[in-house]
OpenMM code with the backbone's topology and positions (N, CA, C; nanometers):
from openmm import Vec3, app, unit

residues = "MET ARG ILE LEU TYR VAL GLU ASP HIS PRO GLU LEU ARG GLU THR ILE GLY MET LEU MET GLU ALA GLU GLY ARG ALA VAL THR SER CYS ALA THR ALA GLU GLU ALA LEU GLU LEU ASP ALA ALA GLN PRO TYR ASP VAL LEU VAL THR ASP VAL SER LEU PRO GLY MET SER GLY ILE ASP LEU ALA ARG LYS VAL LEU ALA ASP ASP PRO GLN ARG TRP VAL VAL LEU CYS SER GLY TYR GLU MET GLY ASP TYR PRO ALA SER TRP GLY ALA ASN VAL ARG THR LEU LEU LYS PRO PHE GLU ILE GLU GLU LEU GLU GLU LEU LEU VAL ASN LEU ARG GLN SER LEU ASP ARG SER ALA ALA".split()
positions = [
    Vec3(15.9374, 14.9609, 24.1066),
    Vec3(15.9096, 15.0241, 23.9735),
    Vec3(15.9567, 14.9076, 23.8784),
    Vec3(15.8633, 14.8801, 23.7862),
    Vec3(15.8950, 14.7816, 23.6792),
    Vec3(15.9104, 14.8469, 23.5736),
    Vec3(16.0276, 14.8191, 23.4940),
    Vec3(16.0847, 14.8689, 23.3752),
    Vec3(16.0837, 14.7743, 23.2607),
    Vec3(16.0250, 14.8167, 23.1531),
    Vec3(16.0474, 14.7355, 23.0281),
    Vec3(16.1465, 14.7872, 22.9403),
    Vec3(16.2403, 14.7338, 22.9064),
    Vec3(16.3615, 14.7977, 22.8243),
    Vec3(16.3736, 14.7290, 22.6875),
    Vec3(16.3519, 14.8005, 22.5818),
    Vec3(16.3519, 14.7406, 22.4386),
    Vec3(16.4696, 14.7988, 22.3670),
    Vec3(16.5619, 14.7097, 22.3225),
    Vec3(16.6859, 14.7327, 22.2523),
    Vec3(16.7095, 14.6185, 22.1662),
    Vec3(16.7424, 14.6441, 22.0432),
    Vec3(16.7704, 14.5282, 21.9446),
    Vec3(16.9143, 14.4869, 21.9456),
    Vec3(17.0003, 14.5744, 21.9984),
    Vec3(17.1473, 14.5297, 21.9941),
    Vec3(17.1764, 14.4514, 22.1319),
    Vec3(17.2217, 14.3276, 22.1242),
    Vec3(17.2239, 14.2420, 22.2367),
    Vec3(17.3132, 14.2846, 22.3355),
    Vec3(17.4322, 14.3384, 22.3113),
    Vec3(17.5264, 14.3826, 22.4115),
    Vec3(17.4800, 14.5081, 22.4934),
    Vec3(17.4275, 14.6016, 22.4103),
    Vec3(17.3644, 14.7241, 22.4692),
    Vec3(17.2399, 14.6793, 22.5583),
    Vec3(17.1654, 14.5857, 22.5112),
    Vec3(17.0407, 14.5504, 22.5894),
    Vec3(17.0931, 14.4906, 22.7232),
    Vec3(17.1965, 14.4028, 22.7099),
    Vec3(17.2380, 14.3394, 22.8382),
    Vec3(17.3100, 14.4416, 22.9365),
    Vec3(17.3950, 14.5238, 22.8766),
    Vec3(17.4544, 14.6223, 22.9667),
    Vec3(17.3781, 14.7244, 23.0217),
    Vec3(17.2959, 14.8036, 22.9527),
    Vec3(17.2006, 14.8985, 23.0009),
    Vec3(17.1021, 14.8341, 23.0975),
    Vec3(17.0529, 14.7267, 23.0495),
    Vec3(16.9567, 14.6559, 23.1442),
    Vec3(17.0135, 14.6261, 23.2835),
    Vec3(17.1308, 14.5800, 23.2861),
    Vec3(17.1929, 14.5687, 23.4174),
    Vec3(17.2250, 14.6872, 23.4914),
    Vec3(17.2661, 14.7932, 23.4094),
    Vec3(17.2861, 14.9275, 23.4789),
    Vec3(17.1641, 14.9874, 23.5333),
    Vec3(17.0392, 14.9504, 23.4813),
    Vec3(16.9190, 15.0101, 23.5296),
    Vec3(16.8671, 14.9384, 23.6554),
    Vec3(16.9134, 14.8319, 23.6848),
    Vec3(16.9000, 14.7551, 23.8030),
    Vec3(16.9304, 14.8248, 23.9231),
    Vec3(16.8316, 14.8363, 24.0241),
    Vec3(16.8726, 14.9093, 24.1394),
    Vec3(16.7645, 14.8514, 24.2450),
    Vec3(16.7775, 14.8939, 24.3685),
    Vec3(16.6913, 14.8516, 24.4700),
    Vec3(16.5481, 14.9242, 24.4385),
    Vec3(16.4435, 14.8281, 24.4498),
    Vec3(16.3052, 14.8917, 24.4050),
    Vec3(16.2776, 14.9058, 24.2568),
    Vec3(16.3657, 14.8519, 24.1680),
    Vec3(16.3644, 14.8422, 24.0373),
    Vec3(16.3700, 14.7101, 23.9748),
    Vec3(16.2697, 14.6536, 23.8975),
    Vec3(16.2809, 14.5352, 23.8273),
    Vec3(16.2852, 14.5593, 23.6752),
    Vec3(16.3874, 14.5152, 23.6076),
    Vec3(16.3971, 14.5441, 23.4658),
    Vec3(16.3954, 14.4245, 23.3904),
    Vec3(16.2885, 14.4261, 23.2914),
    Vec3(16.2814, 14.3183, 23.1914),
    Vec3(16.3208, 14.3759, 23.0657),
    Vec3(16.4106, 14.2899, 22.9822),
    Vec3(16.4677, 14.3454, 22.8554),
    Vec3(16.4112, 14.2442, 22.7334),
    Vec3(16.3897, 14.3154, 22.6276),
    Vec3(16.3614, 14.2369, 22.5213),
    Vec3(16.4164, 14.3126, 22.3928),
    Vec3(16.4043, 14.2354, 22.2697),
    Vec3(16.4688, 14.2872, 22.1479),
    Vec3(16.3849, 14.3567, 22.0598),
    Vec3(16.2424, 14.3375, 22.0817),
    Vec3(16.1600, 14.3837, 21.9653),
    Vec3(16.0355, 14.4486, 22.0371),
    Vec3(15.9777, 14.5471, 21.9625),
    Vec3(15.8572, 14.6027, 22.0047),
    Vec3(15.7409, 14.4927, 22.0121),
    Vec3(15.7430, 14.3977, 21.9244),
    Vec3(15.6309, 14.3020, 21.9283),
    Vec3(15.6405, 14.2224, 22.0583),
    Vec3(15.7606, 14.1805, 22.0962),
    Vec3(15.7873, 14.1064, 22.2192),
    Vec3(15.7425, 14.2027, 22.3301),
    Vec3(15.7902, 14.3344, 22.3333),
    Vec3(15.7451, 14.4181, 22.4369),
    Vec3(15.5984, 14.4246, 22.4587),
    Vec3(15.5221, 14.4272, 22.3581),
    Vec3(15.3624, 14.4363, 22.3633),
    Vec3(15.3172, 14.3064, 22.4311),
    Vec3(15.3695, 14.1914, 22.3935),
    Vec3(15.3380, 14.0575, 22.4559),
    Vec3(15.3634, 14.0717, 22.6159),
    Vec3(15.4712, 14.1110, 22.6507),
    Vec3(15.5168, 14.1096, 22.7957),
    Vec3(15.4317, 14.2173, 22.8747),
    Vec3(15.4094, 14.3275, 22.8097),
    Vec3(15.3317, 14.4418, 22.8664),
    Vec3(15.1784, 14.3955, 22.8761),
    Vec3(15.1348, 14.3138, 22.7894),
    Vec3(14.9915, 14.2866, 22.7926),
    Vec3(14.9667, 14.1859, 22.9120),
    Vec3(15.0566, 14.1106, 22.9460),
    Vec3(15.0357, 14.0240, 23.0591),
    Vec3(15.0225, 14.1019, 23.2010),
    Vec3(15.1234, 14.1889, 23.2110),
    Vec3(15.1010, 14.2922, 23.3304),
    Vec3(15.1727, 14.4152, 23.3000),
    Vec3(15.1055, 14.5194, 23.2738),
    Vec3(15.1606, 14.6441, 23.2300),
    Vec3(15.2801, 14.6922, 23.3155),
    Vec3(15.3878, 14.7387, 23.2535),
    Vec3(15.5054, 14.7896, 23.3264),
    Vec3(15.4808, 14.9459, 23.3688),
    Vec3(15.5528, 14.9912, 23.4658),
    Vec3(15.5454, 15.1282, 23.5086),
    Vec3(15.6005, 15.2205, 23.4028),
    Vec3(15.7100, 15.1852, 23.3519),
    Vec3(15.7982, 15.2494, 23.2766),
    Vec3(15.8466, 15.1694, 23.1289),
    Vec3(15.8287, 15.2316, 23.0278),
    Vec3(15.8721, 15.1796, 22.9048),
    Vec3(15.9951, 15.2584, 22.8573),
    Vec3(16.1157, 15.2012, 22.8369),
    Vec3(16.2299, 15.2587, 22.7883),
    Vec3(16.2708, 15.1840, 22.6601),
    Vec3(16.2640, 15.2487, 22.5448),
    Vec3(16.2846, 15.1997, 22.4184),
    Vec3(16.3592, 15.2688, 22.3122),
    Vec3(16.4523, 15.1802, 22.2506),
    Vec3(16.5210, 15.2382, 22.1268),
    Vec3(16.4144, 15.2771, 22.0247),
    Vec3(16.4413, 15.3930, 21.9525),
    Vec3(16.3452, 15.4331, 21.8438),
    Vec3(16.3540, 15.3467, 21.7263),
    Vec3(16.4885, 15.3018, 21.6895),
    Vec3(16.5050, 15.2272, 21.5637),
    Vec3(16.5120, 15.0895, 21.6056),
    Vec3(16.3994, 15.0158, 21.5734),
    Vec3(16.3974, 14.8559, 21.6035),
    Vec3(16.3538, 14.7968, 21.4700),
    Vec3(16.3963, 14.6645, 21.4710),
    Vec3(16.3428, 14.5886, 21.3572),
    Vec3(16.1868, 14.5621, 21.3665),
    Vec3(16.1254, 14.5632, 21.2443),
    Vec3(15.9818, 14.5441, 21.2625),
    Vec3(15.9013, 14.6765, 21.3103),
    Vec3(15.8243, 14.6692, 21.4039),
    Vec3(15.7564, 14.7919, 21.4655),
    Vec3(15.8616, 14.8750, 21.5419),
    Vec3(15.8547, 15.0003, 21.5091),
    Vec3(15.9476, 15.1007, 21.5552),
    Vec3(15.9184, 15.1305, 21.7120),
    Vec3(16.0244, 15.1849, 21.7747),
    Vec3(15.9991, 15.2201, 21.9119),
    Vec3(15.8994, 15.3370, 21.9147),
    Vec3(15.9051, 15.4247, 21.8264),
    Vec3(15.7900, 15.5335, 21.8239),
    Vec3(15.6407, 15.4638, 21.8073),
    Vec3(15.6277, 15.3692, 21.7284),
    Vec3(15.4936, 15.3073, 21.7085),
    Vec3(15.4533, 15.2288, 21.8466),
    Vec3(15.5634, 15.1716, 21.9057),
    Vec3(15.5470, 15.1039, 22.0279),
    Vec3(15.4923, 15.1952, 22.1382),
    Vec3(15.5613, 15.3065, 22.1357),
    Vec3(15.5240, 15.4148, 22.2475),
    Vec3(15.3773, 15.4614, 22.2169),
    Vec3(15.3495, 15.4875, 22.0892),
    Vec3(15.2145, 15.5385, 22.0584),
    Vec3(15.1098, 15.4326, 22.1030),
    Vec3(15.1378, 15.3057, 22.0781),
    Vec3(15.0435, 15.2063, 22.1168),
    Vec3(15.0129, 15.1918, 22.2638),
    Vec3(15.1373, 15.1965, 22.3474),
    Vec3(15.1399, 15.1887, 22.4821),
    Vec3(15.0624, 15.3089, 22.5417),
    Vec3(15.0893, 15.4387, 22.4899),
    Vec3(15.0211, 15.5432, 22.5343),
    Vec3(14.8673, 15.5556, 22.4917),
    Vec3(14.8319, 15.4885, 22.3930),
    Vec3(14.7068, 15.4845, 22.3584),
    Vec3(14.6095, 15.4099, 22.4548),
    Vec3(14.6738, 15.3062, 22.5117),
    Vec3(14.6119, 15.2145, 22.6056),
    Vec3(14.6230, 15.2790, 22.7504),
    Vec3(14.7190, 15.3681, 22.7623),
    Vec3(14.7369, 15.4345, 22.9081),
    Vec3(14.8117, 15.5588, 22.8832),
    Vec3(14.7339, 15.6757, 22.8617),
    Vec3(14.8091, 15.8015, 22.8390),
    Vec3(14.9028, 15.8515, 22.9473),
    Vec3(14.8742, 15.7918, 23.0652),
    Vec3(14.9564, 15.8348, 23.1769),
    Vec3(15.0810, 15.7600, 23.2004),
    Vec3(15.1058, 15.6452, 23.1166),
    Vec3(15.2210, 15.5696, 23.1138),
    Vec3(15.3522, 15.6481, 23.0961),
    Vec3(15.4582, 15.6231, 23.1795),
    Vec3(15.5886, 15.6719, 23.1464),
    Vec3(15.6580, 15.6070, 23.0365),
    Vec3(15.7082, 15.6801, 22.9301),
    Vec3(15.7759, 15.6279, 22.8176),
    Vec3(15.9119, 15.7236, 22.8034),
    Vec3(16.0286, 15.6456, 22.7858),
    Vec3(16.1509, 15.7062, 22.7503),
    Vec3(16.1939, 15.6563, 22.6130),
    Vec3(16.2073, 15.7510, 22.5164),
    Vec3(16.2571, 15.7111, 22.3896),
    Vec3(16.4041, 15.7543, 22.3715),
    Vec3(16.4819, 15.6408, 22.3421),
    Vec3(16.6254, 15.6601, 22.3086),
    Vec3(16.6579, 15.6640, 22.1747),
    Vec3(16.7155, 15.7726, 22.1373),
    Vec3(16.7518, 15.7778, 21.9775),
    Vec3(16.8753, 15.8485, 21.9631),
    Vec3(16.9460, 15.8070, 21.8445),
    Vec3(17.0599, 15.8786, 21.8067),
    Vec3(17.0460, 16.0106, 21.7498),
    Vec3(16.9270, 16.0497, 21.7307),
    Vec3(16.9034, 16.1852, 21.6655),
    Vec3(16.8149, 16.2730, 21.7471),
    Vec3(16.8185, 16.4006, 21.7472),
    Vec3(16.7337, 16.4854, 21.8273),
    Vec3(16.6032, 16.4884, 21.7644),
    Vec3(16.5084, 16.4730, 21.8686),
    Vec3(16.3653, 16.4530, 21.8261),
    Vec3(16.2872, 16.5845, 21.8566),
    Vec3(16.3535, 16.6849, 21.9171),
    Vec3(16.2845, 16.8056, 21.9354),
    Vec3(16.1757, 16.7976, 22.0324),
    Vec3(16.0645, 16.8790, 22.0165),
    Vec3(15.9530, 16.8747, 22.0999),
    Vec3(15.8432, 16.7741, 22.0534),
    Vec3(15.8719, 16.7031, 21.9447),
    Vec3(15.7682, 16.6007, 21.8974),
    Vec3(15.7103, 16.5060, 21.9932),
    Vec3(15.7934, 16.4341, 22.0715),
    Vec3(15.7525, 16.3293, 22.1506),
    Vec3(15.6658, 16.3954, 22.2842),
    Vec3(15.7186, 16.5242, 22.3080),
    Vec3(15.6426, 16.5854, 22.4335),
    Vec3(15.4896, 16.6158, 22.3984),
    Vec3(15.4618, 16.6133, 22.2650),
    Vec3(15.3168, 16.6307, 22.2323),
    Vec3(15.2283, 16.5057, 22.2634),
    Vec3(15.3009, 16.4073, 22.2820),
    Vec3(15.2214, 16.2817, 22.3061),
    Vec3(15.1727, 16.2754, 22.4626),
    Vec3(15.2340, 16.3559, 22.5486),
    Vec3(15.1751, 16.3561, 22.6817),
    Vec3(15.2861, 16.3926, 22.7825),
    Vec3(15.2588, 16.4424, 22.9033),
    Vec3(15.3446, 16.4724, 23.0006),
    Vec3(15.4490, 16.3717, 23.0437),
    Vec3(15.4225, 16.2611, 23.0297),
    Vec3(15.5022, 16.1502, 23.0775),
    Vec3(15.5924, 16.0850, 22.9856),
    Vec3(15.6149, 16.1690, 22.8554),
    Vec3(15.7214, 16.1109, 22.7617),
    Vec3(15.8305, 16.1884, 22.7732),
    Vec3(15.9509, 16.1163, 22.7751),
    Vec3(16.0892, 16.1852, 22.7851),
    Vec3(16.1808, 16.1068, 22.6717),
    Vec3(16.2799, 16.1979, 22.6465),
    Vec3(16.3925, 16.1386, 22.5365),
    Vec3(16.5193, 16.1357, 22.6005),
    Vec3(16.6053, 16.0419, 22.5576),
    Vec3(16.7339, 16.0366, 22.5905),
    Vec3(16.8123, 16.0287, 22.4518),
    Vec3(16.9178, 16.1289, 22.4346),
    Vec3(16.9930, 16.1208, 22.3127),
    Vec3(17.1018, 16.0250, 22.3276),
    Vec3(17.1210, 15.9322, 22.2323),
    Vec3(17.2325, 15.8491, 22.2302),
    Vec3(17.3520, 15.9070, 22.1606),
    Vec3(17.4765, 15.8830, 22.2080),
    Vec3(17.5105, 15.7926, 22.3214),
    Vec3(17.4840, 15.8824, 22.4548),
    Vec3(17.4156, 15.8355, 22.5487),
    Vec3(17.3914, 15.9019, 22.6755),
    Vec3(17.4868, 15.8458, 22.7964),
    Vec3(17.5103, 15.9294, 22.8859),
    Vec3(17.5789, 15.8925, 22.9989),
    Vec3(17.4928, 15.8255, 23.1045),
    Vec3(17.5421, 15.7213, 23.1584),
    Vec3(17.4504, 15.6341, 23.2521),
    Vec3(17.3944, 15.7131, 23.3597),
    Vec3(17.4741, 15.8177, 23.4007),
    Vec3(17.4310, 15.9056, 23.4955),
    Vec3(17.2824, 15.9868, 23.4569),
    Vec3(17.2883, 16.0187, 23.3246),
    Vec3(17.1717, 16.0827, 23.2866),
    Vec3(17.0455, 15.9896, 23.2907),
    Vec3(17.0707, 15.8623, 23.2568),
    Vec3(16.9657, 15.7471, 23.2816),
    Vec3(16.9165, 15.7388, 23.4103),
    Vec3(17.0207, 15.7441, 23.4967),
    Vec3(16.9952, 15.7097, 23.6377),
    Vec3(16.9131, 15.8285, 23.7006),
    Vec3(16.9444, 15.9594, 23.6714),
    Vec3(16.8847, 16.0666, 23.7165),
    Vec3(16.7305, 16.0613, 23.6623),
    Vec3(16.7171, 16.0283, 23.5390),
    Vec3(16.5886, 16.0085, 23.4829),
    Vec3(16.4991, 15.9183, 23.5559),
    Vec3(16.5622, 15.8141, 23.5957),
    Vec3(16.4785, 15.6758, 23.6442),
    Vec3(16.4495, 15.7308, 23.7885),
    Vec3(16.5358, 15.7961, 23.8652),
    Vec3(16.5164, 15.8323, 23.9980),
    Vec3(16.3922, 15.9279, 23.9964),
    Vec3(16.4012, 16.0318, 23.8988),
    Vec3(16.2797, 16.1226, 23.8916),
    Vec3(16.1481, 16.0625, 23.8569),
    Vec3(16.1509, 15.9626, 23.7631),
    Vec3(16.0230, 15.8836, 23.7329),
    Vec3(15.9756, 15.8121, 23.8502),
    Vec3(16.0622, 15.7433, 23.9377),
    Vec3(16.0388, 15.6782, 24.0512),
    Vec3(15.9660, 15.7760, 24.1565),
    Vec3(16.0157, 15.8867, 24.1705),
    Vec3(15.9526, 15.9942, 24.2651),
    Vec3(15.8169, 16.0297, 24.2075),
    Vec3(15.7974, 16.0498, 24.0834),
    Vec3(15.6671, 16.0840, 24.0242),
    Vec3(15.5675, 15.9645, 24.0375),
    Vec3(15.6096, 15.8479, 24.0385),
    Vec3(15.5123, 15.7296, 24.0428),
    Vec3(15.4837, 15.7214, 24.1910),
    Vec3(15.5855, 15.7321, 24.2871),
    Vec3(15.5440, 15.7340, 24.4101),
    Vec3(15.4618, 15.8412, 24.4574),
    Vec3(15.4584, 15.9618, 24.4109),
    Vec3(15.3751, 16.0653, 24.4380),
    Vec3(15.2259, 16.0404, 24.3802),
    Vec3(15.2289, 15.9859, 24.2663),
    Vec3(15.0900, 15.9603, 24.2082),
    Vec3(15.0211, 15.8402, 24.2859),
    Vec3(15.1035, 15.7534, 24.3432),
    Vec3(15.0370, 15.6327, 24.4129),
    Vec3(14.9956, 15.6738, 24.5498),
    Vec3(15.0601, 15.7812, 24.6008),
    Vec3(15.0156, 15.8294, 24.7473),
    Vec3(14.8773, 15.8865, 24.7558),
] * unit.nanometer
topology = app.Topology()
chain = topology.addChain("A")
for resn in residues:
    res = topology.addResidue(resn, chain)
    for name in ("N", "CA", "C"):
        topology.addAtom(name, app.Element.getBySymbol(name[0]), res)
């Protein structure tokens, strides 16, 4: 499973990026939505995990663009505030994580996404 992680805070990007690494997972991290779009254009990632508040293009705009190109893409929005049901209206594969989250929450979510990707590939 290829994961693209977008976070503008360097320490958080490095730490969470490393914590998401596991067998069968390749994590690429970047600081901006614009950089994420460039990376994703070369070869689309299976999962986009993005902070909502980013400099320049927001994580919400990034998610919308990625989903416009592929409505089946898995997207995880990380935010310090409750987003309610709003992101779920973008599609069945959109999830949210409320910051600060426990790494176990993220791990459980990634395991579930991997299982969903494996089922859809079968």
